[in-house]
VMD Tcl script that builds the backbone (N, CA, C; Angstrom):
set m [mol new atoms 324]
animate dup $m
set s [atomselect $m all]
$s set {name element resname resid chain x y z} {
  {N N MET 1 A -53.059 98.199 59.770}
  {CA C MET 1 A -51.875 98.230 60.592}
  {C C MET 1 A -51.213 96.859 60.481}
  {N N VAL 2 A -49.946 96.842 60.113}
  {CA C VAL 2 A -49.186 95.601 59.996}
  {C C VAL 2 A -48.078 95.625 61.045}
  {N N VAL 3 A -47.971 94.528 61.801}
  {CA C VAL 3 A -47.041 94.480 62.924}
  {C C VAL 3 A -46.215 93.199 62.867}
  {N N ILE 4 A -44.929 93.331 63.145}
  {CA C ILE 4 A -44.045 92.191 63.384}
  {C C ILE 4 A -43.433 92.412 64.762}
  {N N MET 5 A -43.770 91.539 65.694}
  {CA C MET 5 A -43.278 91.668 67.070}
  {C C MET 5 A -41.857 91.136 67.182}
  {N N ASP 6 A -41.101 91.685 68.128}
  {CA C ASP 6 A -39.755 91.214 68.413}
  {C C ASP 6 A -39.793 89.849 69.092}
  {N N TYR 7 A -38.727 89.111 68.919}
  {CA C TYR 7 A -38.590 87.798 69.524}
  {C C TYR 7 A -38.627 87.894 71.059}
  {N N GLY 8 A -39.416 87.012 71.668}
  {CA C GLY 8 A -39.389 86.846 73.108}
  {C C GLY 8 A -40.196 87.820 73.946}
  {N N ILE 9 A -40.857 88.787 73.333}
  {CA C ILE 9 A -41.597 89.756 74.148}
  {C C ILE 9 A -42.920 89.177 74.635}
  {N N LEU 10 A -43.489 89.817 75.620}
  {CA C LEU 10 A -44.837 89.527 76.089}
  {C C LEU 10 A -45.697 90.722 75.731}
  {N N VAL 11 A -46.685 90.509 74.902}
  {CA C VAL 11 A -47.613 91.579 74.550}
  {C C VAL 11 A -48.653 91.645 75.667}
  {N N ASP 12 A -48.657 92.783 76.361}
  {CA C ASP 12 A -49.527 92.953 77.513}
  {C C ASP 12 A -49.979 94.413 77.563}
  {N N GLU 13 A -50.612 94.798 78.636}
  {CA C GLU 13 A -51.174 96.148 78.756}
  {C C GLU 13 A -50.178 97.280 78.457}
  {N N PRO 14 A -48.926 97.222 78.912}
  {CA C PRO 14 A -48.004 98.337 78.607}
  {C C PRO 14 A -47.804 98.565 77.103}
  {N N GLN 15 A -47.754 97.492 76.330}
  {CA C GLN 15 A -47.604 97.642 74.882}
  {C C GLN 15 A -48.851 98.261 74.259}
  {N N LEU 16 A -49.987 98.036 74.876}
  {CA C LEU 16 A -51.225 98.596 74.332}
  {C C LEU 16 A -51.259 100.118 74.417}
  {N N GLU 17 A -50.551 100.691 75.365}
  {CA C GLU 17 A -50.484 102.150 75.427}
  {C C GLU 17 A -49.868 102.701 74.145}
  {N N TYR 18 A -48.828 102.040 73.666}
  {CA C TYR 18 A -48.193 102.432 72.401}
  {C C TYR 18 A -49.175 102.292 71.244}
  {N N PHE 19 A -49.872 101.151 71.189}
  {CA C PHE 19 A -50.826 100.927 70.106}
  {C C PHE 19 A -52.020 101.868 70.198}
  {N N ASP 20 A -52.449 102.197 71.411}
  {CA C ASP 20 A -53.525 103.183 71.573}
  {C C ASP 20 A -53.147 104.506 70.910}
  {N N ALA 21 A -51.903 104.927 71.122}
  {CA C ALA 21 A -51.437 106.176 70.519}
  {C C ALA 21 A -51.402 106.073 69.004}
  {N N LEU 22 A -50.966 104.933 68.475}
  {CA C LEU 22 A -50.960 104.742 67.013}
  {C C LEU 22 A -52.374 104.800 66.435}
  {N N VAL 23 A -53.275 104.112 67.084}
  {CA C VAL 23 A -54.660 104.084 66.603}
  {C C VAL 23 A -55.260 105.482 66.659}
  {N N ASP 24 A -55.028 106.184 67.756}
  {CA C ASP 24 A -55.577 107.531 67.899}
  {C C ASP 24 A -54.997 108.484 66.853}
  {N N THR 25 A -53.725 108.330 66.542}
  {CA C THR 25 A -53.062 109.224 65.590}
  {C C THR 25 A -53.405 108.899 64.140}
  {N N HIS 26 A -53.394 107.615 63.780}
  {CA C HIS 26 A -53.488 107.246 62.371}
  {C C HIS 26 A -54.848 106.699 61.933}
  {N N PHE 27 A -55.651 106.218 62.867}
  {CA C PHE 27 A -56.908 105.564 62.491}
  {C C PHE 27 A -58.114 106.139 63.231}
  {N N ARG 28 A -58.003 107.348 63.712}
  {CA C ARG 28 A -59.068 107.938 64.520}
  {C C ARG 28 A -60.417 107.936 63.799}
  {N N ASN 29 A -60.420 108.277 62.542}
  {CA C ASN 29 A -61.683 108.417 61.807}
  {C C ASN 29 A -61.793 107.469 60.626}
  {N N THR 30 A -61.093 106.356 60.696}
  {CA C THR 30 A -61.146 105.420 59.573}
  {C C THR 30 A -61.127 103.986 60.074}
  {N N ASP 31 A -61.836 103.132 59.380}
  {CA C ASP 31 A -61.828 101.713 59.718}
  {C C ASP 31 A -60.464 101.120 59.381}
  {N N PHE 32 A -60.036 100.154 60.171}
  {CA C PHE 32 A -58.759 99.510 59.907}
  {C C PHE 32 A -58.779 98.070 60.392}
  {N N GLY 33 A -57.824 97.311 59.883}
  {CA C GLY 33 A -57.609 95.947 60.329}
  {C C GLY 33 A -56.223 95.841 60.920}
  {N N TYR 34 A -56.051 94.897 61.805}
  {CA C TYR 34 A -54.765 94.637 62.438}
  {C C TYR 34 A -54.241 93.333 61.864}
  {N N MET 35 A -53.046 93.368 61.313}
  {CA C MET 35 A -52.435 92.166 60.761}
  {C C MET 35 A -51.077 91.972 61.413}
  {N N THR 36 A -50.896 90.852 62.084}
  {CA C THR 36 A -49.617 90.530 62.681}
  {C C THR 36 A -48.972 89.409 61.882}
  {N N ILE 37 A -47.719 89.603 61.549}
  {CA C ILE 37 A -46.967 88.598 60.809}
  {C C ILE 37 A -46.050 87.922 61.817}
  {N N ARG 38 A -46.329 86.680 62.105}
  {CA C ARG 38 A -45.602 85.974 63.159}
  {C C ARG 38 A -44.373 85.278 62.592}
  {N N VAL 39 A -43.291 86.020 62.569}
  {CA C VAL 39 A -42.004 85.440 62.160}
  {C C VAL 39 A -41.125 85.161 63.372}
  {N N ASN 40 A -41.446 85.778 64.488}
  {CA C ASN 40 A -40.700 85.589 65.733}
  {C C ASN 40 A -41.608 84.946 66.772}
  {N N SER 41 A -41.008 84.245 67.695}
  {CA C SER 41 A -41.757 83.643 68.788}
  {C C SER 41 A -41.946 84.691 69.887}
  {N N TYR 42 A -43.202 84.881 70.326}
  {CA C TYR 42 A -43.509 85.812 71.400}
  {C C TYR 42 A -44.797 85.369 72.070}
  {N N SER 43 A -45.105 85.958 73.201}
  {CA C SER 43 A -46.301 85.596 73.961}
  {C C SER 43 A -47.296 86.745 73.959}
  {N N VAL 44 A -48.561 86.378 74.066}
  {CA C VAL 44 A -49.634 87.375 74.118}
  {C C VAL 44 A -50.524 87.048 75.310}
  {N N ASN 45 A -50.724 88.026 76.181}
  {CA C ASN 45 A -51.721 87.883 77.225}
  {C C ASN 45 A -53.074 87.928 76.523}
  {N N PRO 46 A -53.858 86.856 76.573}
  {CA C PRO 46 A -55.104 86.837 75.805}
  {C C PRO 46 A -56.099 87.932 76.203}
  {N N HIS 47 A -55.958 88.481 77.384}
  {CA C HIS 47 A -56.854 89.566 77.800}
  {C C HIS 47 A -56.628 90.833 76.986}
  {N N VAL 48 A -55.482 90.905 76.314}
  {CA C VAL 48 A -55.206 92.034 75.428}
  {C C VAL 48 A -56.281 92.138 74.350}
  {N N TYR 49 A -56.765 90.990 73.885}
  {CA C TYR 49 A -57.778 91.003 72.819}
  {C C TYR 49 A -59.076 91.656 73.282}
  {N N LYS 50 A -59.411 91.489 74.548}
  {CA C LYS 50 A -60.602 92.166 75.083}
  {C C LYS 50 A -60.371 93.679 75.133}
  {N N THR 51 A -59.172 94.065 75.505}
  {CA C THR 51 A -58.855 95.484 75.619}
  {C C THR 51 A -58.918 96.187 74.273}
  {N N ILE 52 A -58.394 95.545 73.227}
  {CA C ILE 52 A -58.411 96.217 71.921}
  {C C ILE 52 A -59.816 96.273 71.327}
  {N N GLY 53 A -60.747 95.574 71.955}
  {CA C GLY 53 A -62.137 95.669 71.514}
  {C C GLY 53 A -62.702 97.072 71.661}
  {N N LYS 54 A -62.045 97.925 72.447}
  {CA C LYS 54 A -62.518 99.305 72.610}
  {C C LYS 54 A -62.226 100.153 71.381}
  {N N TRP 55 A -61.347 99.663 70.500}
  {CA C TRP 55 A -61.086 100.394 69.255}
  {C C TRP 55 A -62.260 100.134 68.316}
  {N N GLU 56 A -63.221 101.018 68.340}
  {CA C GLU 56 A -64.471 100.815 67.607}
  {C C GLU 56 A -64.279 100.650 66.108}
  {N N ASN 57 A -63.246 101.248 65.552}
  {CA C ASN 57 A -63.052 101.156 64.108}
  {C C ASN 57 A -62.101 100.026 63.706}
  {N N LEU 58 A -61.702 99.170 64.671}
  {CA C LEU 58 A -60.951 97.957 64.346}
  {C C LEU 58 A -61.948 96.930 63.835}
  {N N LYS 59 A -61.859 96.606 62.566}
  {CA C LYS 59 A -62.858 95.748 61.930}
  {C C LYS 59 A -62.459 94.283 61.845}
  {N N CYS 60 A -61.154 93.984 61.957}
  {CA C CYS 60 A -60.736 92.590 61.851}
  {C C CYS 60 A -59.314 92.426 62.370}
  {N N PHE 61 A -58.963 91.186 62.636}
  {CA C PHE 61 A -57.651 90.851 63.171}
  {C C PHE 61 A -57.143 89.639 62.397}
  {N N ALA 62 A -56.040 89.807 61.692}
  {CA C ALA 62 A -55.454 88.721 60.905}
  {C C ALA 62 A -54.109 88.325 61.488}
  {N N ILE 63 A -53.916 87.030 61.641}
  {CA C ILE 63 A -52.631 86.493 62.069}
  {C C ILE 63 A -52.045 85.752 60.883}
  {N N VAL 64 A -50.863 86.173 60.458}
  {CA C VAL 64 A -50.178 85.507 59.355}
  {C C VAL 64 A -49.050 84.687 59.968}
  {N N ASP 65 A -49.167 83.390 59.819}
  {CA C ASP 65 A -48.194 82.462 60.386}
  {C C ASP 65 A -47.689 81.574 59.260}
  {N N LEU 66 A -46.578 81.951 58.680}
  {CA C LEU 66 A -46.048 81.266 57.507}
  {C C LEU 66 A -45.577 79.852 57.806}
  {N N GLU 67 A -45.303 79.551 59.060}
  {CA C GLU 67 A -44.795 78.230 59.431}
  {C C GLU 67 A -45.814 77.385 60.193}
  {N N ALA 68 A -47.041 77.833 60.271}
  {CA C ALA 68 A -48.141 77.101 60.916}
  {C C ALA 68 A -47.846 76.742 62.376}
  {N N LYS 69 A -47.191 77.644 63.086}
  {CA C LYS 69 A -46.903 77.412 64.502}
  {C C LYS 69 A -48.045 77.858 65.405}
  {N N ALA 70 A -48.922 78.719 64.919}
  {CA C ALA 70 A -49.978 79.295 65.757}
  {C C ALA 70 A -51.282 78.502 65.726}
  {N N GLU 71 A -51.300 77.396 65.000}
  {CA C GLU 71 A -52.549 76.641 64.878}
  {C C GLU 71 A -53.100 76.176 66.222}
  {N N LYS 72 A -52.221 75.866 67.162}
  {CA C LYS 72 A -52.670 75.383 68.470}
  {C C LYS 72 A -53.148 76.512 69.368}
  {N N THR 73 A -52.553 77.686 69.250}
  {CA C THR 73 A -52.925 78.796 70.133}
  {C C THR 73 A -54.047 79.654 69.562}
  {N N PHE 74 A -54.278 79.576 68.269}
  {CA C PHE 74 A -55.288 80.426 67.648}
  {C C PHE 74 A -56.683 80.258 68.250}
  {N N PRO 75 A -57.161 79.044 68.513}
  {CA C PRO 75 A -58.505 78.924 69.112}
  {C C PRO 75 A -58.639 79.663 70.450}
  {N N VAL 76 A -57.586 79.646 71.243}
  {CA C VAL 76 A -57.622 80.350 72.531}
  {C C VAL 76 A -57.642 81.859 72.285}
  {N N GLU 77 A -56.761 82.339 71.408}
  {CA C GLU 77 A -56.696 83.766 71.123}
  {C C GLU 77 A -58.020 84.277 70.549}
  {N N SER 78 A -58.573 83.536 69.615}
  {CA C SER 78 A -59.799 84.006 68.958}
  {C C SER 78 A -60.999 84.007 69.902}
  {N N ALA 79 A -60.961 83.213 70.952}
  {CA C ALA 79 A -62.062 83.208 71.925}
  {C C ALA 79 A -62.134 84.519 72.695}
  {N N PHE 80 A -61.032 85.232 72.776}
  {CA C PHE 80 A -60.997 86.487 73.525}
  {C C PHE 80 A -61.298 87.713 72.661}
  {N N PHE 81 A -61.194 87.584 71.352}
  {CA C PHE 81 A -61.412 88.726 70.466}
  {C C PHE 81 A -62.838 88.692 69.934}
  {N N LYS 82 A -63.564 89.757 70.154}
  {CA C LYS 82 A -64.948 89.839 69.697}
  {C C LYS 82 A -64.991 90.564 68.355}
  {N N GLY 83 A -64.858 89.820 67.315}
  {CA C GLY 83 A -64.857 90.366 65.972}
  {C C GLY 83 A -64.240 89.359 65.030}
  {N N PRO 84 A -64.222 89.666 63.757}
  {CA C PRO 84 A -63.611 88.744 62.801}
  {C C PRO 84 A -62.115 88.588 63.049}
  {N N MET 85 A -61.699 87.342 63.226}
  {CA C MET 85 A -60.283 87.027 63.433}
  {C C MET 85 A -59.988 85.772 62.630}
  {N N HIS 86 A -58.883 85.816 61.880}
  {CA C HIS 86 A -58.585 84.676 61.011}
  {C C HIS 86 A -57.089 84.395 61.011}
  {N N LEU 87 A -56.745 83.125 60.898}
  {CA C LEU 87 A -55.363 82.680 60.817}
  {C C LEU 87 A -55.036 82.347 59.371}
  {N N PHE 88 A -53.965 82.929 58.862}
  {CA C PHE 88 A -53.548 82.725 57.472}
  {C C PHE 88 A -52.130 82.178 57.427}
  {N N GLN 89 A -51.838 81.462 56.341}
  {CA C GLN 89 A -50.471 81.056 56.050}
  {C C GLN 89 A -49.958 81.765 54.798}
  {N N ASP 90 A -50.769 82.659 54.271}
  {CA C ASP 90 A -50.428 83.380 53.046}
  {C C ASP 90 A -50.657 84.873 53.266}
  {N N LEU 91 A -49.601 85.650 53.125}
  {CA C LEU 91 A -49.671 87.089 53.372}
  {C C LEU 91 A -50.649 87.792 52.435}
  {N N LYS 92 A -50.644 87.436 51.168}
  {CA C LYS 92 A -51.534 88.087 50.202}
  {C C LYS 92 A -53.004 87.824 50.518}
  {N N LYS 93 A -53.314 86.601 50.930}
  {CA C LYS 93 A -54.698 86.278 51.292}
  {C C LYS 93 A -55.134 87.061 52.526}
  {N N ALA 94 A -54.230 87.193 53.478}
  {CA C ALA 94 A -54.541 87.960 54.689}
  {C C ALA 94 A -54.799 89.419 54.335}
  {N N TYR 95 A -53.946 89.980 53.501}
  {CA C TYR 95 A -54.093 91.381 53.086}
  {C C TYR 95 A -55.427 91.593 52.369}
  {N N LYS 96 A -55.761 90.696 51.484}
  {CA C LYS 96 A -57.028 90.806 50.745}
  {C C LYS 96 A -58.212 90.731 51.704}
  {N N TRP 97 A -58.158 89.826 52.669}
  {CA C TRP 97 A -59.243 89.674 53.639}
  {C C TRP 97 A -59.424 90.947 54.451}
  {N N VAL 98 A -58.305 91.523 54.912}
  {CA C VAL 98 A -58.376 92.764 55.683}
  {C C VAL 98 A -58.994 93.869 54.835}
  {N N LEU 99 A -58.582 93.996 53.585}
  {CA C LEU 99 A -59.172 95.018 52.707}
  {C C LEU 99 A -60.667 94.804 52.511}
  {N N GLU 100 A -61.083 93.569 52.340}
  {CA C GLU 100 A -62.513 93.278 52.153}
  {C C GLU 100 A -63.340 93.740 53.346}
  {N N LEU 101 A -62.772 93.627 54.546}
  {CA C LEU 101 A -63.519 93.981 55.749}
  {C C LEU 101 A -63.386 95.453 56.146}
  {N N THR 102 A -62.386 96.118 55.620}
  {CA C THR 102 A -62.183 97.520 56.013}
  {C C THR 102 A -62.553 98.510 54.917}
  {N N ASP 103 A -62.355 98.119 53.672}
  {CA C ASP 103 A -62.651 99.019 52.556}
  {C C ASP 103 A -62.899 98.208 51.297}
  {N N PRO 104 A -64.129 97.702 51.136}
  {CA C PRO 104 A -64.410 96.852 49.979}
  {C C PRO 104 A -64.092 97.487 48.623}
  {N N ALA 105 A -64.108 98.811 48.545}
  {CA C ALA 105 A -63.802 99.481 47.279}
  {C C ALA 105 A -62.349 99.289 46.869}
  {N N LYS 106 A -61.463 98.960 47.821}
  {CA C LYS 106 A -60.048 98.790 47.515}
  {C C LYS 106 A -59.635 97.328 47.365}
  {N N THR 107 A -60.589 96.409 47.377}
  {CA C THR 107 A -60.273 95.005 47.291}
  {C C THR 107 A -59.468 94.722 46.033}
  {N N VAL 108 A -58.386 93.969 46.210}
  {CA C VAL 108 A -57.507 93.629 45.078}
  {C C VAL 108 A -57.888 92.322 44.456}
}
mol reanalyze $m
mol bondsrecalc $m
mol representation Tube
mol addrep $m
């Protein structure tokens, strides 16, 4: 799952209802990774990371930050997510990492 959030939003419990439906519809029986491409400035309630831990087939969380703005917040965010979480500045490296953790047979 690849996501680009809108500028200025707060990612909180109401947004998770939407993502719950996506996960249930598209990833019910398959492992997946979540990759967010941070091109816009937005806020995340760090407790959201605990909530998404209920998605048993979520194998990893990649943050792609092309401008290195998330380096200061990443340690806080990663403390709340129980699973592999990595900060990237390169989209291709992030994609490869997600594939390695979700489907090694498809590694590029």
